[in-house]
mmCIF file as gemmi writes it, N, C-alpha and C atoms, coordinates in Angstrom:
data_model
loop_
_atom_site.group_PDB
_atom_site.id
_atom_site.type_symbol
_atom_site.label_atom_id
_atom_site.label_alt_id
_atom_site.label_comp_id
_atom_site.label_asym_id
_atom_site.label_entity_id
_atom_site.label_seq_id
_atom_site.pdbx_PDB_ins_code
_atom_site.Cartn_x
_atom_site.Cartn_y
_atom_site.Cartn_z
_atom_site.occupancy
_atom_site.B_iso_or_equiv
_atom_site.pdbx_formal_charge
_atom_site.auth_seq_id
_atom_site.auth_asym_id
_atom_site.pdbx_PDB_model_num
ATOM 1 N N . UNK Axp A 1 ? 11.776 0.167 -24.876 1 0 ? 1 A 1
ATOM 2 C CA . UNK Axp A 1 ? 10.525 0.348 -24.068 1 0 ? 1 A 1
ATOM 3 C C . UNK Axp A 1 ? 9.483 -0.28 -24.28 1 0 ? 1 A 1
ATOM 4 N N . UNK Axp A 2 ? 9.171 -0.532 -23.408 1 0 ? 2 A 1
ATOM 5 C CA . UNK Axp A 2 ? 8.061 -1.877 -22.682 1 0 ? 2 A 1
ATOM 6 C C . UNK Axp A 2 ? 6.487 -1.308 -23.257 1 0 ? 2 A 1
ATOM 7 N N . UNK Axp A 3 ? 6.341 -2.476 -24.175 1 0 ? 3 A 1
ATOM 8 C CA . UNK Axp A 3 ? 4.49 -2.605 -24.66 1 0 ? 3 A 1
ATOM 9 C C . UNK Axp A 3 ? 3.661 -2.437 -23.496 1 0 ? 3 A 1
ATOM 10 N N . UNK Axp A 4 ? 2.16 -1.533 -23.584 1 0 ? 4 A 1
ATOM 11 C CA . UNK Axp A 4 ? 1.636 -1.62 -22.162 1 0 ? 4 A 1
ATOM 12 C C . UNK Axp A 4 ? 0.78 -2.942 -22.388 1 0 ? 4 A 1
ATOM 13 N N . UNK Axp A 5 ? 0.52 -3.312 -21.038 1 0 ? 5 A 1
ATOM 14 C CA . UNK Axp A 5 ? -0.323 -5.156 -21.061 1 0 ? 5 A 1
ATOM 15 C C . UNK Axp A 5 ? -1.624 -4.679 -21.463 1 0 ? 5 A 1
ATOM 16 N N . UNK Axp A 6 ? -2.839 -5.633 -21.782 1 0 ? 6 A 1
ATOM 17 C CA . UNK Axp A 6 ? -3.985 -5.431 -22.333 1 0 ? 6 A 1
ATOM 18 C C . UNK Axp A 6 ? -4.731 -5.518 -20.653 1 0 ? 6 A 1
ATOM 19 N N . UNK Axp A 7 ? -5.873 -5.432 -20.368 1 0 ? 7 A 1
ATOM 20 C CA . UNK Axp A 7 ? -6.881 -5.194 -19.068 1 0 ? 7 A 1
ATOM 21 C C . UNK Axp A 7 ? -6.343 -6.073 -18.451 1 0 ? 7 A 1
ATOM 22 N N . UNK Axp A 8 ? -6.781 -7.338 -18.672 1 0 ? 8 A 1
ATOM 23 C CA . UNK Axp A 8 ? -7.107 -8.784 -17.757 1 0 ? 8 A 1
ATOM 24 C C . UNK Axp A 8 ? -5.756 -9.213 -16.911 1 0 ? 8 A 1
ATOM 25 N N . UNK Axp A 9 ? -4.17 -8.995 -17.75 1 0 ? 9 A 1
ATOM 26 C CA . UNK Axp A 9 ? -3.207 -9.328 -16.882 1 0 ? 9 A 1
ATOM 27 C C . UNK Axp A 9 ? -2.628 -7.827 -16.202 1 0 ? 9 A 1
ATOM 28 N N . UNK Axp A 10 ? -3.146 -6.649 -16.724 1 0 ? 10 A 1
ATOM 29 C CA . UNK Axp A 10 ? -2.817 -5.89 -16.203 1 0 ? 10 A 1
ATOM 30 C C . UNK Axp A 10 ? -3.537 -5.789 -14.75 1 0 ? 10 A 1
ATOM 31 N N . UNK Axp A 11 ? -5.057 -6.646 -14.375 1 0 ? 11 A 1
ATOM 32 C CA . UNK Axp A 11 ? -5.186 -7.102 -13.074 1 0 ? 11 A 1
ATOM 33 C C . UNK Axp A 11 ? -4.926 -7.552 -12.214 1 0 ? 11 A 1
ATOM 34 N N . UNK Axp A 12 ? -4.719 -8.814 -13.087 1 0 ? 12 A 1
ATOM 35 C CA . UNK Axp A 12 ? -4.015 -10.344 -12.326 1 0 ? 12 A 1
ATOM 36 C C . UNK Axp A 12 ? -2.461 -9.728 -11.937 1 0 ? 12 A 1
ATOM 37 N N . UNK Axp A 13 ? -2.173 -8.836 -12.38 1 0 ? 13 A 1
ATOM 38 C CA . UNK Axp A 13 ? -0.713 -8.228 -11.909 1 0 ? 13 A 1
ATOM 39 C C . UNK Axp A 13 ? -0.474 -7.099 -11.306 1 0 ? 13 A 1
ATOM 40 N N . UNK Axp A 14 ? -1.334 -6.391 -10.94 1 0 ? 14 A 1
ATOM 41 C CA . UNK Axp A 14 ? -1.763 -5.012 -10.224 1 0 ? 14 A 1
ATOM 42 C C . UNK Axp A 14 ? -2.579 -4.857 -9.116 1 0 ? 14 A 1
ATOM 43 N N . UNK Axp A 15 ? -3.528 -5.871 -9.143 1 0 ? 15 A 1
ATOM 44 C CA . UNK Axp A 15 ? -4.968 -5.866 -7.913 1 0 ? 15 A 1
ATOM 45 C C . UNK Axp A 15 ? -3.808 -6.518 -6.417 1 0 ? 15 A 1
ATOM 46 N N . UNK Axp A 16 ? -3.423 -7.934 -7.117 1 0 ? 16 A 1
ATOM 47 C CA . UNK Axp A 16 ? -2.698 -8.56 -5.418 1 0 ? 16 A 1
ATOM 48 C C . UNK Axp A 16 ? -1.268 -7.573 -4.82 1 0 ? 16 A 1
ATOM 49 N N . UNK Axp A 17 ? -0.717 -7.264 -5.954 1 0 ? 17 A 1
ATOM 50 C CA . UNK Axp A 17 ? -0.081 -5.964 -5.504 1 0 ? 17 A 1
ATOM 51 C C . UNK Axp A 17 ? 0.139 -4.958 -4.744 1 0 ? 17 A 1
ATOM 52 N N . UNK Axp A 18 ? -1.028 -4.701 -5.523 1 0 ? 18 A 1
ATOM 53 C CA . UNK Axp A 18 ? -2.076 -3.433 -4.593 1 0 ? 18 A 1
ATOM 54 C C . UNK Axp A 18 ? -2.44 -3.826 -3.292 1 0 ? 18 A 1
ATOM 55 N N . UNK Axp A 19 ? -2.8 -4.88 -3.106 1 0 ? 19 A 1
ATOM 56 C CA . UNK Axp A 19 ? -3.354 -5.301 -1.706 1 0 ? 19 A 1
ATOM 57 C C . UNK Axp A 19 ? -2.547 -5.965 -0.643 1 0 ? 19 A 1
ATOM 58 N N . UNK Axp A 20 ? -1.345 -6.128 -0.9 1 0 ? 20 A 1
ATOM 59 C CA . UNK Axp A 20 ? -0.575 -6.626 -0.504 1 0 ? 20 A 1
ATOM 60 C C . UNK Axp A 20 ? 0.492 -5.299 0.225 1 0 ? 20 A 1
ATOM 61 N N . UNK Axp A 21 ? 0.86 -4.641 -0.594 1 0 ? 21 A 1
ATOM 62 C CA . UNK Axp A 21 ? 1.31 -3.225 -0.373 1 0 ? 21 A 1
ATOM 63 C C . UNK Axp A 21 ? 0.505 -2.279 0.863 1 0 ? 21 A 1
ATOM 64 N N . UNK Axp A 22 ? -1.178 -2.842 0.007 1 0 ? 22 A 1
ATOM 65 C CA . UNK Axp A 22 ? -1.953 -1.942 1.086 1 0 ? 22 A 1
ATOM 66 C C . UNK Axp A 22 ? -2.11 -2.631 2.563 1 0 ? 22 A 1
ATOM 67 N N . UNK Axp A 23 ? -2.179 -3.524 2.54 1 0 ? 23 A 1
ATOM 68 C CA . UNK Axp A 23 ? -2.51 -4.041 3.957 1 0 ? 23 A 1
ATOM 69 C C . UNK Axp A 23 ? -0.787 -4.377 4.951 1 0 ? 23 A 1
ATOM 70 N N . UNK Axp A 24 ? 0.312 -4.013 4.022 1 0 ? 24 A 1
ATOM 71 C CA . UNK Axp A 24 ? 1.077 -3.8 5.18 1 0 ? 24 A 1
ATOM 72 C C . UNK Axp A 24 ? 1.369 -2.258 5.715 1 0 ? 24 A 1
ATOM 73 N N . UNK Axp A 25 ? 1.018 -1.421 4.406 1 0 ? 25 A 1
ATOM 74 C CA . UNK Axp A 25 ? 1.327 0.346 4.73 1 0 ? 25 A 1
ATOM 75 C C . UNK Axp A 25 ? 0.057 0.519 5.422 1 0 ? 25 A 1
ATOM 76 N N . UNK Axp A 26 ? -1.029 0.093 5.631 1 0 ? 26 A 1
ATOM 77 C CA . UNK Axp A 26 ? -1.991 0.225 6.687 1 0 ? 26 A 1
ATOM 78 C C . UNK Axp A 26 ? -2.021 -0.011 8.149 1 0 ? 26 A 1
ATOM 79 N N . UNK Axp A 27 ? -1.477 -1.452 7.945 1 0 ? 27 A 1
ATOM 80 C CA . UNK Axp A 27 ? -1.276 -2.562 8.959 1 0 ? 27 A 1
ATOM 81 C C . UNK Axp A 27 ? -0.063 -1.49 9.675 1 0 ? 27 A 1
ATOM 82 N N . UNK Axp A 28 ? 1.196 -1.107 9.138 1 0 ? 28 A 1
ATOM 83 C CA . UNK Axp A 28 ? 1.82 -0.486 10.035 1 0 ? 28 A 1
ATOM 84 C C . UNK Axp A 28 ? 1.646 1.033 10.023 1 0 ? 28 A 1
ATOM 85 N N . UNK Axp A 29 ? 0.679 1.655 9.528 1 0 ? 29 A 1
ATOM 86 C CA . UNK Axp A 29 ? -0.263 2.773 10.013 1 0 ? 29 A 1
ATOM 87 C C . UNK Axp A 29 ? -0.307 2.871 11.349 1 0 ? 29 A 1
ATOM 88 N N . UNK Axp A 30 ? -1.212 1.791 11.752 1 0 ? 30 A 1
ATOM 89 C CA . UNK Axp A 30 ? -1.388 1.28 13.346 1 0 ? 30 A 1
ATOM 90 C C . UNK Axp A 30 ? -0.388 1.523 13.809 1 0 ? 30 A 1
ATOM 91 N N . UNK Axp A 31 ? 0.862 0.649 13.797 1 0 ? 31 A 1
ATOM 92 C CA . UNK Axp A 31 ? 1.651 0.527 15.045 1 0 ? 31 A 1
ATOM 93 C C . UNK Axp A 31 ? 2.729 2.12 14.512 1 0 ? 31 A 1
ATOM 94 N N . UNK Axp A 32 ? 2.785 2.805 13.91 1 0 ? 32 A 1
ATOM 95 C CA . UNK Axp A 32 ? 3.292 4.052 13.827 1 0 ? 32 A 1
ATOM 96 C C . UNK Axp A 32 ? 2.86 4.939 14.605 1 0 ? 32 A 1
ATOM 97 N N . UNK Axp A 33 ? 1.612 4.968 14.849 1 0 ? 33 A 1
ATOM 98 C CA . UNK Axp A 33 ? 0.803 6.035 15.83 1 0 ? 33 A 1
ATOM 99 C C . UNK Axp A 33 ? 0.747 5.499 16.93 1 0 ? 33 A 1
ATOM 100 N N . UNK Axp A 34 ? 0.995 4.418 17.198 1 0 ? 34 A 1
ATOM 101 C CA . UNK Axp A 34 ? 1.096 3.622 18.415 1 0 ? 34 A 1
ATOM 102 C C . UNK Axp A 34 ? 2.347 4.052 19.174 1 0 ? 34 A 1
ATOM 103 N N . UNK Axp A 35 ? 3.668 4.386 18.164 1 0 ? 35 A 1
ATOM 104 C CA . UNK Axp A 35 ? 4.811 4.535 18.473 1 0 ? 35 A 1
ATOM 105 C C . UNK Axp A 35 ? 4.97 6.12 19.095 1 0 ? 35 A 1
ATOM 106 N N . UNK Axp A 36 ? 3.978 6.86 18.01 1 0 ? 36 A 1
ATOM 107 C CA . UNK Axp A 36 ? 4.211 7.872 18.228 1 0 ? 36 A 1
ATOM 108 C C . UNK Axp A 36 ? 3.293 8.799 19.467 1 0 ? 36 A 1
ATOM 109 N N . UNK Axp A 37 ? 2.631 7.828 19.686 1 0 ? 37 A 1
ATOM 110 C CA . UNK Axp A 37 ? 1.612 8.609 21.225 1 0 ? 37 A 1
ATOM 111 C C . UNK Axp A 37 ? 2.5 7.811 22.483 1 0 ? 37 A 1
ATOM 112 N N . UNK Axp A 38 ? 3.295 6.912 22.29 1 0 ? 38 A 1
ATOM 113 C CA . UNK Axp A 38 ? 3.68 6.175 23.431 1 0 ? 38 A 1
ATOM 114 C C . UNK Axp A 38 ? 5.432 6.71 23.671 1 0 ? 38 A 1
ATOM 115 N N . UNK Axp A 39 ? 5.837 7.992 23.025 1 0 ? 39 A 1
ATOM 116 C CA . UNK Axp A 39 ? 7.012 8.587 23.692 1 0 ? 39 A 1
ATOM 117 C C . UNK Axp A 39 ? 8.18 7.875 22.523 1 0 ? 39 A 1
ATOM 118 N N . UNK Axp A 40 ? 8.183 7.5 21.345 1 0 ? 40 A 1
ATOM 119 C CA . UNK Axp A 40 ? 9.182 7.262 20.934 1 0 ? 40 A 1
ATOM 120 C C . UNK Axp A 40 ? 8.972 7.888 19.272 1 0 ? 40 A 1
ATOM 121 N N . UNK Axp A 41 ? 8.557 8.714 19.34 1 0 ? 41 A 1
ATOM 122 C CA . UNK Axp A 41 ? 8.333 9.511 17.933 1 0 ? 41 A 1
ATOM 123 C C . UNK Axp A 41 ? 9.924 9.955 16.748 1 0 ? 41 A 1
ATOM 124 N N . UNK Axp A 42 ? 11.109 9.545 17.405 1 0 ? 42 A 1
ATOM 125 C CA . UNK Axp A 42 ? 12.534 9.461 16.634 1 0 ? 42 A 1
ATOM 126 C C . UNK Axp A 42 ? 11.951 8.124 15.503 1 0 ? 42 A 1
ATOM 127 N N . UNK Axp A 43 ? 11.508 6.777 16.11 1 0 ? 43 A 1
ATOM 128 C CA . UNK Axp A 43 ? 10.741 5.642 15.547 1 0 ? 43 A 1
ATOM 129 C C . UNK Axp A 43 ? 9.513 5.913 14.582 1 0 ? 43 A 1
ATOM 130 N N . UNK Axp A 44 ? 8.626 6.445 15.471 1 0 ? 44 A 1
ATOM 131 C CA . UNK Axp A 44 ? 7.424 6.427 14.272 1 0 ? 44 A 1
ATOM 132 C C . UNK Axp A 44 ? 7.605 7.194 12.811 1 0 ? 44 A 1
ATOM 133 N N . UNK Axp A 45 ? 8.668 8.291 13.167 1 0 ? 45 A 1
ATOM 134 C CA . UNK Axp A 45 ? 8.853 9.267 11.871 1 0 ? 45 A 1
ATOM 135 C C . UNK Axp A 45 ? 9.729 8.257 10.555 1 0 ? 45 A 1
ATOM 136 N N . UNK Axp A 46 ? 10.254 7.801 11.632 1 0 ? 46 A 1
ATOM 137 C CA . UNK Axp A 46 ? 11.668 6.293 10.666 1 0 ? 46 A 1
ATOM 138 C C . UNK Axp A 46 ? 10.391 6.137 10.308 1 0 ? 46 A 1
ATOM 139 N N . UNK Axp A 47 ? 9.638 5.106 10.431 1 0 ? 47 A 1
ATOM 140 C CA . UNK Axp A 47 ? 8.562 3.78 10.196 1 0 ? 47 A 1
ATOM 141 C C . UNK Axp A 47 ? 7.825 4.453 8.769 1 0 ? 47 A 1
ATOM 142 N N . UNK Axp A 48 ? 7.857 5.637 9.277 1 0 ? 48 A 1
ATOM 143 C CA . UNK Axp A 48 ? 6.52 6.685 8.314 1 0 ? 48 A 1
ATOM 144 C C . UNK Axp A 48 ? 7.72 7.134 7.502 1 0 ? 48 A 1
ATOM 145 N N . UNK Axp A 49 ? 8.582 6.962 7.461 1 0 ? 49 A 1
ATOM 146 C CA . UNK Axp A 49 ? 9.535 7.075 5.743 1 0 ? 49 A 1
ATOM 147 C C . UNK Axp A 49 ? 9.73 6.034 5.398 1 0 ? 49 A 1
ATOM 148 N N . UNK Axp A 50 ? 9.962 4.981 5.946 1 0 ? 50 A 1
ATOM 149 C CA . UNK Axp A 50 ? 10.111 3.696 5.239 1 0 ? 50 A 1
ATOM 150 C C . UNK Axp A 50 ? 8.487 3.285 4.521 1 0 ? 50 A 1
ATOM 151 N N . UNK Axp A 51 ? 7.648 3.606 5.153 1 0 ? 51 A 1
ATOM 152 C CA . UNK Axp A 51 ? 6.172 3.183 4.565 1 0 ? 51 A 1
ATOM 153 C C . UNK Axp A 51 ? 5.729 4.219 3.558 1 0 ? 51 A 1
ATOM 154 N N . UNK Axp A 52 ? 6.371 5.101 3.214 1 0 ? 52 A 1
ATOM 155 C CA . UNK Axp A 52 ? 5.616 6.204 2.439 1 0 ? 52 A 1
ATOM 156 C C . UNK Axp A 52 ? 7.278 5.967 0.922 1 0 ? 52 A 1
ATOM 157 N N . UNK Axp A 53 ? 8.046 5.459 1.795 1 0 ? 53 A 1
ATOM 158 C CA . UNK Axp A 53 ? 9.417 5.3 0.211 1 0 ? 53 A 1
ATOM 159 C C . UNK Axp A 53 ? 8.827 3.725 -0.113 1 0 ? 53 A 1
ATOM 160 N N . UNK Axp A 54 ? 8.319 3.055 0.416 1 0 ? 54 A 1
ATOM 161 C CA . UNK Axp A 54 ? 8.406 2.039 -0.426 1 0 ? 54 A 1
ATOM 162 C C . UNK Axp A 54 ? 7.383 1.739 -1.066 1 0 ? 54 A 1
ATOM 163 N N . UNK Axp A 55 ? 6.226 2.172 -0.22 1 0 ? 55 A 1
ATOM 164 C CA . UNK Axp A 55 ? 4.781 2.541 -1.623 1 0 ? 55 A 1
ATOM 165 C C . UNK Axp A 55 ? 5.207 3.459 -2.531 1 0 ? 55 A 1
ATOM 166 N N . UNK Axp A 56 ? 5.979 4.25 -2.501 1 0 ? 56 A 1
ATOM 167 C CA . UNK Axp A 56 ? 6.434 4.969 -3.687 1 0 ? 56 A 1
ATOM 168 C C . UNK Axp A 56 ? 7.015 4.31 -4.592 1 0 ? 56 A 1
ATOM 169 N N . UNK Axp A 57 ? 7.633 3.293 -4.188 1 0 ? 57 A 1
ATOM 170 C CA . UNK Axp A 57 ? 9.134 2.698 -5.031 1 0 ? 57 A 1
ATOM 171 C C . UNK Axp A 57 ? 7.923 1.63 -5.814 1 0 ? 57 A 1
ATOM 172 N N . UNK Axp A 58 ? 6.875 1.274 -4.662 1 0 ? 58 A 1
ATOM 173 C CA . UNK Axp A 58 ? 6.104 -0.074 -5.543 1 0 ? 58 A 1
ATOM 174 C C . UNK Axp A 58 ? 5.113 0.892 -6.612 1 0 ? 58 A 1
ATOM 175 N N . UNK Axp A 59 ? 4.574 2.048 -6.485 1 0 ? 59 A 1
ATOM 176 C CA . UNK Axp A 59 ? 3.262 2.227 -6.948 1 0 ? 59 A 1
ATOM 177 C C . UNK Axp A 59 ? 4.751 2.806 -8.377 1 0 ? 59 A 1
ATOM 178 N N . UNK Axp A 60 ? 5.605 3.119 -8.312 1 0 ? 60 A 1
ATOM 179 C CA . UNK Axp A 60 ? 6.308 3.656 -9.838 1 0 ? 60 A 1
ATOM 180 C C . UNK Axp A 60 ? 6.991 2.096 -10.253 1 0 ? 60 A 1
ATOM 181 N N . UNK Axp A 61 ? 7.199 1.124 -9.52 1 0 ? 61 A 1
ATOM 182 C CA . UNK Axp A 61 ? 7.232 -0.357 -10.502 1 0 ? 61 A 1
ATOM 183 C C . UNK Axp A 61 ? 5.696 -0.406 -11.116 1 0 ? 61 A 1
ATOM 184 N N . UNK Axp A 62 ? 4.884 -0.375 -10.711 1 0 ? 62 A 1
ATOM 185 C CA . UNK Axp A 62 ? 3.564 -0.433 -11.237 1 0 ? 62 A 1
ATOM 186 C C . UNK Axp A 62 ? 3.315 0.44 -12.345 1 0 ? 62 A 1
ATOM 187 N N . UNK Axp A 63 ? 3.384 1.767 -12.306 1 0 ? 63 A 1
ATOM 188 C CA . UNK Axp A 63 ? 3.435 3.079 -13.077 1 0 ? 63 A 1
ATOM 189 C C . UNK Axp A 63 ? 4.124 2.243 -14.269 1 0 ? 63 A 1
ATOM 190 N N . UNK Axp A 64 ? 5.309 2.09 -14.376 1 0 ? 64 A 1
ATOM 191 C CA . UNK Axp A 64 ? 6.591 1.625 -14.972 1 0 ? 64 A 1
ATOM 192 C C . UNK Axp A 64 ? 5.616 0.524 -16.078 1 0 ? 64 A 1
ATOM 193 N N . UNK Axp A 65 ? 5 -0.285 -16.033 1 0 ? 65 A 1
ATOM 194 C CA . UNK Axp A 65 ? 4.295 -1.9 -16.317 1 0 ? 65 A 1
ATOM 195 C C . UNK Axp A 65 ? 2.864 -1.035 -17.309 1 0 ? 65 A 1
ATOM 196 N N . UNK Axp A 66 ? 2.036 -0.258 -16.756 1 0 ? 66 A 1
ATOM 197 C CA . UNK Axp A 66 ? 1.334 0.248 -17.802 1 0 ? 66 A 1
ATOM 198 C C . UNK Axp A 66 ? 0.285 0.799 -16.619 1 0 ? 66 A 1
ATOM 199 N N . UNK Axp A 67 ? -0.426 1.854 -17.262 1 0 ? 67 A 1
ATOM 200 C CA . UNK Axp A 67 ? -1.603 2.709 -16.852 1 0 ? 67 A 1
ATOM 201 C C . UNK Axp A 67 ? -2.207 1.592 -16.33 1 0 ? 67 A 1
ATOM 202 N N . UNK Axp A 68 ? -2.822 0.845 -16.511 1 0 ? 68 A 1
ATOM 203 C CA . UNK Axp A 68 ? -3.586 -0.597 -15.751 1 0 ? 68 A 1
ATOM 204 C C . UNK Axp A 68 ? -3.439 -1.243 -14.663 1 0 ? 68 A 1
ATOM 205 N N . UNK Axp A 69 ? -2.253 -1.237 -15.051 1 0 ? 69 A 1
ATOM 206 C CA . UNK Axp A 69 ? -1.282 -2.15 -13.99 1 0 ? 69 A 1
ATOM 207 C C . UNK Axp A 69 ? -1.623 -0.986 -12.537 1 0 ? 69 A 1
ATOM 208 N N . UNK Axp A 70 ? -1.223 0.081 -12.835 1 0 ? 70 A 1
ATOM 209 C CA . UNK Axp A 70 ? -1.194 1.155 -11.537 1 0 ? 70 A 1
ATOM 210 C C . UNK Axp A 70 ? -2.741 1.007 -11.344 1 0 ? 70 A 1
ATOM 211 N N . UNK Axp A 71 ? -3.586 1.368 -12.423 1 0 ? 71 A 1
ATOM 212 C CA . UNK Axp A 71 ? -4.988 1.439 -11.224 1 0 ? 71 A 1
ATOM 213 C C . UNK Axp A 71 ? -5.606 -0.107 -10.743 1 0 ? 71 A 1
ATOM 214 N N . UNK Axp A 72 ? -4.459 -1.136 -11.266 1 0 ? 72 A 1
ATOM 215 C CA . UNK Axp A 72 ? -5.005 -1.87 -10.615 1 0 ? 72 A 1
ATOM 216 C C . UNK Axp A 72 ? -4.649 -2.05 -9.4 1 0 ? 72 A 1
ATOM 217 N N . UNK Axp A 73 ? -3.576 -2.085 -9.332 1 0 ? 73 A 1
ATOM 218 C CA . UNK Axp A 73 ? -2.729 -1.718 -7.813 1 0 ? 73 A 1
ATOM 219 C C . UNK Axp A 73 ? -3.147 -0.447 -6.763 1 0 ? 73 A 1
ATOM 220 N N . UNK Axp A 74 ? -3.892 0.436 -7.538 1 0 ? 74 A 1
ATOM 221 C CA . UNK Axp A 74 ? -4.181 1.247 -6.785 1 0 ? 74 A 1
ATOM 222 C C . UNK Axp A 74 ? -6.035 1.28 -6.115 1 0 ? 74 A 1
ATOM 223 N N . UNK Axp A 75 ? -6.527 -0.124 -6.821 1 0 ? 75 A 1
ATOM 224 C CA . UNK Axp A 75 ? -7.443 -0.482 -6.436 1 0 ? 75 A 1
ATOM 225 C C . UNK Axp A 75 ? -7.252 -1.23 -5.189 1 0 ? 75 A 1
ATOM 226 N N . UNK Axp A 76 ? -6.6 -2.456 -5.707 1 0 ? 76 A 1
ATOM 227 C CA . UNK Axp A 76 ? -6.153 -2.985 -4.568 1 0 ? 76 A 1
ATOM 228 C C . UNK Axp A 76 ? -5.467 -2.474 -3.193 1 0 ? 76 A 1
ATOM 229 N N . UNK Axp A 77 ? -5.02 -1.081 -3.199 1 0 ? 77 A 1
ATOM 230 C CA . UNK Axp A 77 ? -4.648 -0.346 -1.875 1 0 ? 77 A 1
ATOM 231 C C . UNK Axp A 77 ? -5.997 -0.103 -1.241 1 0 ? 77 A 1
ATOM 232 N N . UNK Axp A 78 ? -6.47 0.079 -2.293 1 0 ? 78 A 1
ATOM 233 C CA . UNK Axp A 78 ? -8.084 1.05 -1.544 1 0 ? 78 A 1
ATOM 234 C C . UNK Axp A 78 ? -8.575 -0.267 -0.384 1 0 ? 78 A 1
ATOM 235 N N . UNK Axp A 79 ? -8.868 -1.5 -1.447 1 0 ? 79 A 1
ATOM 236 C CA . UNK Axp A 79 ? -9.468 -2.314 -0.666 1 0 ? 79 A 1
ATOM 237 C C . UNK Axp A 79 ? -9.237 -2.624 0.322 1 0 ? 79 A 1
ATOM 238 N N . UNK Axp A 80 ? -7.271 -2.966 0.164 1 0 ? 80 A 1
ATOM 239 C CA . UNK Axp A 80 ? -7.001 -3.116 1.535 1 0 ? 80 A 1
ATOM 240 C C . UNK Axp A 80 ? -7.12 -2.212 2.593 1 0 ? 80 A 1
ATOM 241 N N . UNK Axp A 81 ? -7.05 -0.481 2.437 1 0 ? 81 A 1
ATOM 242 C CA . UNK Axp A 81 ? -7.429 0.497 3.275 1 0 ? 81 A 1
ATOM 243 C C . UNK Axp A 81 ? -8.642 -0.24 3.876 1 0 ? 81 A 1
ATOM 244 N N . UNK Axp A 82 ? -9.822 -0.747 3.5 1 0 ? 82 A 1
ATOM 245 C CA . UNK Axp A 82 ? -11.017 -0.557 3.838 1 0 ? 82 A 1
ATOM 246 C C . UNK Axp A 82 ? -10.746 -2.227 5.008 1 0 ? 82 A 1
ATOM 247 N N . UNK Axp A 83 ? -10.472 -2.918 4.338 1 0 ? 83 A 1
ATOM 248 C CA . UNK Axp A 83 ? -10.129 -4.351 4.919 1 0 ? 83 A 1
ATOM 249 C C . UNK Axp A 83 ? -9.326 -4.202 6.453 1 0 ? 83 A 1
ATOM 250 N N . UNK Axp A 84 ? -8.561 -3.15 6.076 1 0 ? 84 A 1
ATOM 251 C CA . UNK Axp A 84 ? -7.539 -2.797 7.827 1 0 ? 84 A 1
ATOM 252 C C . UNK Axp A 84 ? -8.149 -2.056 9.06 1 0 ? 84 A 1
ATOM 253 N N . UNK Axp A 85 ? -8.991 -0.911 8.062 1 0 ? 85 A 1
ATOM 254 C CA . UNK Axp A 85 ? -9.746 -0.385 8.931 1 0 ? 85 A 1
ATOM 255 C C . UNK Axp A 85 ? -11.105 -0.749 9.269 1 0 ? 85 A 1
ATOM 256 N N . UNK Axp A 86 ? -11.839 -2.121 8.962 1 0 ? 86 A 1
ATOM 257 C CA . UNK Axp A 86 ? -13.061 -2.82 9.177 1 0 ? 86 A 1
ATOM 258 C C . UNK Axp A 86 ? -12.4 -3.374 10.301 1 0 ? 86 A 1
ATOM 259 N N . UNK Axp A 87 ? -10.783 -4.462 10.522 1 0 ? 87 A 1
ATOM 260 C CA . UNK Axp A 87 ? -10.502 -5.104 11.222 1 0 ? 87 A 1
ATOM 261 C C . UNK Axp A 87 ? -10.099 -4.278 12.482 1 0 ? 87 A 1
ATOM 262 N N . UNK Axp A 88 ? -9.441 -2.892 12.351 1 0 ? 88 A 1
ATOM 263 C CA . UNK Axp A 88 ? -9.099 -2.27 13.83 1 0 ? 88 A 1
ATOM 264 C C . UNK Axp A 88 ? -10.519 -1.872 14.082 1 0 ? 88 A 1
ATOM 265 N N . UNK Axp A 89 ? -11.845 -1.036 13.83 1 0 ? 89 A 1
ATOM 266 C CA . UNK Axp A 89 ? -13.05 -0.541 13.977 1 0 ? 89 A 1
ATOM 267 C C . UNK Axp A 89 ? -13.1 -2.099 14.883 1 0 ? 89 A 1
ATOM 268 N N . UNK Axp A 90 ? -12.948 -3.227 14.389 1 0 ? 90 A 1
ATOM 269 C CA . UNK Axp A 90 ? -13.739 -4.19 14.909 1 0 ? 90 A 1
ATOM 270 C C . UNK Axp A 90 ? -13.671 -4.666 15.966 1 0 ? 90 A 1
ATOM 271 N N . UNK Axp A 91 ? -11.604 -4.808 16.466 1 0 ? 91 A 1
ATOM 272 C CA . UNK Axp A 91 ? -10.627 -4.612 17.514 1 0 ? 91 A 1
ATOM 273 C C . UNK Axp A 91 ? -11.399 -4.006 19.026 1 0 ? 91 A 1
ATOM 274 N N . UNK Axp A 92 ? -11.931 -2.377 18.121 1 0 ? 92 A 1
ATOM 275 C CA . UNK Axp A 92 ? -11.527 -1.605 19.408 1 0 ? 92 A 1
ATOM 276 C C . UNK Axp A 92 ? -13.341 -1.444 19.975 1 0 ? 92 A 1
């Protein structure tokens, strides 16, 4: 069994992984909505399944490293969400 990491190494591991995963996840959400609204629901649903599966695997891997790593990853995910939303709203 793996011992849990202390807080600072957990932040150094989880935060960047969460930011990258969130950036990819929410950027492809915009693409998935575009596919769904322009008549290709099969591709949109496939992309949605791939997005959710990949995010679940990433969060599972972070949870295996410890609770602080998972929390840091979730914080990075939210940071990326805000950044992508700001970028999309600015482009509209």
